[in-house]
N, C-alpha and C positions, 0 to 999 in steps of 0.2 A: 437017826438023828439023836443027838445028845441034848438034854434039857437041864436047866438050873433055875433057881429062884432069882427074880430080879431084885437085886439089893437085899434088904432085910424083909421084903414083902413075902407073902405066901404065893405070889403070882409065878407060875411056871412058864418059862419061855425057852425057845430053841437057842442053841449056842451060836447060830447064825441068824442075823436079822436081815430081812429083805428090804433094801432101800429102793424107793420108787421114784427118785428124782428124774430118771430118764424117761419115765412113762409120760408120753405126750410129746415132749420136745425131740427125743431121739427114737422112741419106740412107739409104734402105732397102738391104737386102742386094742385091736385084736391080738397083737403080739403081747401086749402088756397083760391082757387077761390070761393068755396061754402061760406066761411066765408065772403068774400068781397061782394058777392051777398046778403047775409043775412044782412050785415051792411047797404047796400042801402035800403033793405026792412025795416029796423028799422029807416031809415032817417039819418044815419050817412053819412056825405059827406066829412069829413076831414080825409084823409089817410096820415099817416106818415111813411117814410122809410129812408134809408141811403145807400149810395153807398157801404159801407163796409159790410152791412148785408149779411149773407150767411154762415158764420162759415165753417163747414167741406164741405159744398157744393161749397165753393169758394166765395170770395168777389164779390159782384154784383149779386149773385144768386137771392136774394130776389127781387131786382128791375126787374130782368128778369121774375120772376113769375108774378109780377104785370103787366108788359108789355104784357105778353101772355093773361092775363085777359082782359086788355084794348082791345087787338086785336079781342076779341070776338064781339066787337061792341055793338049795342043795347043801346047806350047812356052811356056806363060805364065810359068812360073818361070824357064826358061832364058833368056828374053829380058829378064828384069827384074833390074836392079841393086837389091837389097833392102836398105834401111837401117831399122833400128829402134833404140829407145833404152831405157835403164834408168836408174833413180835413184829415181823416186817410189815411195811405199809401195804394194805390191800387196795388203797385208793388215795386220792389227793385231799380228801376232807380231813379236818382234825379228828383225832381219836379213832383213826382207822389203822393204827399200828401201836406197838409197844404193849405195856402191861397194865394200863389203867383198868379199874373195875369195869368201866363202860366198854372198853375194847375186849376184855376177856369175855364179857357177856355176848357182845355182838359177833366177835370172831368165832366163838364156840358154836353159836347157833348157825352161823353161815357154814362152818365146816360140817356140822351134823347134816345140814341140808344137802351139801354136795356129796357127802359120803353115804347118804341114804341109810343112816343108822340113828338109833336113839341115844347112843352113848359112845364116848371115847374112852378106851381103857387107860391110856397114858397120855395126859395132856401136858405138853412140854413147852417151856419158855425157850424160844430159839436163841435168845441172847439176854444178858443182864440188862434191866432197865434201871438206870441210875437215878431217874427222876420220880419213880413211884415207890412209896414206902412199902415195906413187907407187910405191914398191917393191912393195907388196902389189897395187896395181891392175894394174901392168904384168906382174907375174908371173902373175896370174890370166888376163890377156888372152893372154899367151904360151902358156899351157897350152891355152886355147881354140883358138888358131891351130894348135897342134901336133895337137889333136884333130880339126881340120878343121871346127870349128863356126863359126868366123868367119874372114874374110879381112883386113879392115881395121878400124882403130879411128877413131872420130870423137868430137867433143865438141859441146856445145850450151850457150849462155849462159855461156861462159867469158870472163873478163877477159883482156886482153892478156898480163898476167904469168902467168896460169894456163897459157896456151898455151906461153909460153916455158919455164916450169918443167917442164911435162909433156914437152916435146920434149927438154930437157936431160937429164931423168931417163931418158927412153927411149934417147937416144944413149949414155948411160953403160952401158946394158944391151945395146947393139948391137941395139936393137929399132927398128922403123920409127916407132912412135909414132903421132901423129894425122895423118890425111890430110884431115880436114874439120872445120870449125867452123860450127855453125848459130847465127846471131845475128839478132836483130830489126834490120832495116835497110830503110829506105825514105826517101822524100824528106822526111817529117816527123820521122823518128827517125834521126839521123845520128851519134850519139855514138860508134859503133864506129870512126868515122874517126880518132879520137884515138889509140887504141892497139891495138884488136883487129885492124883491117885491116892495119896495119903489122906486127904480130907474126905474123899469119897468112902474109903474103907473105914475110917474112924466114925463116919456118920451113917453107915449102912446103906450107901448109895451105890448101885450097880453102874459100872462104866460101859457105855456103848461106844465103840471106836469107829469114827467115820474116817473115810479115805484110807482104808487099811493098806491099799496098794500105792498110795501117794500118787493118784492120778495115772496109774499104770507104770510108774517108774520102777516098781518092785515086781512087775509082772513079766519080766524077761524082755525089757524094752530094747536092750542092746542087740540081743539076738534077732528080735523082730526087725530092727533097723537094718541089720546086716542082710536079712532075708527080703528086704523091701516091703515088709508088711506094716511098718509104722514110721511115721514122720512127725517129728516134734517141732513146735515153733514156740516163740514167746517164752513165758516163764518156765514151762516144762523143759524146753531146750536148755535154758540157763541153769536150771537145777541139775539136769543131767551132766552138763559140763562141769559144774562144781563138784559133783559127787561121782564122776565117772569111774574113778579108780575103785572106790568102794563098791559100786554097783557091779562092776566087772568081777570083783572078787566074790560078791554075793551070788551072781549067776553061776560062776564056776563051782561054788560050794553046793548050790542046789543040784547041779549036775552030779557032783560027787555023792550026794545023798540019794540021787535017783528020783528026785521030785521036780515038778515045775516050780519056778521061782514064786509065782503067785500063791501056790499051795503052802510054801514055806512061810511067806509073809503072814498069811491068815493063821496058820498053825502056831506061829510064834505068839500072836495075840491071844490065841486060845490057851496058851501056856502061862499067861500073865495072871496072877491071882486076883487082881482088881477088875479084870475084864469079864463082863457077862457075855458079850457077843460083839463081834465086829459086824458092821453094816456092809453087806455086799449090794452093789447097785448094777445088776446086769442089764445090758441092752438087748440081749438075746437069750434064748433058752440054753444055748451052748455055754454061754458065760456062767449061767446059773449052775449048770451041771458041773462045770469045772470048779467052781467055788466050793461045792459040797465035798470035793475030794480032800480038802484040807482036814476034815474030821478024821481021816484015816492016817494022818501024819503024826508020828510021835517023835518029839525032839528030846534027846537025852541031855544030861547036864553038859556034856562036852560040846554038843551041837549048839546049845543055847549060849555057852561061853564063847564059841567061835563067832556066832552072830553078834554078840556084844563087842567082840574085838573089831569086827568089820564096821559096825554102827554103834559107837560108844553111847551109852545112855547116861542117866543122871542118878545120883543118890538122892534120897529124901533130903529136902532142905531142913536145916541149914548145913548139914554135913557135906553137901555137895560143894559148898564154897567157903565154909568156915568150920571151926572145930566143934 
């Protein structure tokens, strides 16, 4: 496993982050525990979750599964850099969502209980809250740090100017502010290259890429369809239809390089200087083992240029659209 610092912090994290959204809804408790054990065997120490994860099992179910795994002991919690998120509504009563000081306090305590731990390493805002001022948000986070309940703050789904504003307000309070930003980023979805990635790099914020395979469309979907192993419906089918020519060229190029398409997609992200780690969300041990292969893939300048030709990206704004 390769490791790096998370943003400008001194925190060392693995170049792959284990996403847990499937734990509970798609993967049984027992299999989820086995995947987390296997992640540690691979050297993955960065685990990501959220208080709303659980779907039909109920919000909070995924955190509870992780908490039961921590409770097994044997250094599981100590070896894990634990990141969770708040923002989404956890109930129907007022102040059970978003980023008010009250919800930060209540949501944090509830997550700690479900996760069976005394602190969260990276407490992340799952979305920007346009109704709560940064003074209130940062004060609540400073209190949580002073209480020893969290160590670092992170964001998710922020625009570039949200990151810049958050950091400016934190500096005014002599507070560390954000150390990470989770954004959707993959070969098919590259809008963050306009302003989010530059803002993150300028402010020392590590980027964690979610949906690195774009829901499986970059994981060899056409070949799997042809083999009868994959059937797409709804938005995924529409996206494939729109980008079929590019995805066909991409899968052919992966064959030419001698790697699986999913390995190429993850490796491409690992070659992007703003990216700390892509989030892999395995449903099975086999999918976890497959994702780790990406660490062995080296893409030279010619390969990176060819991928840019298949999936054109963006220049930093404003050069992307103006002089």
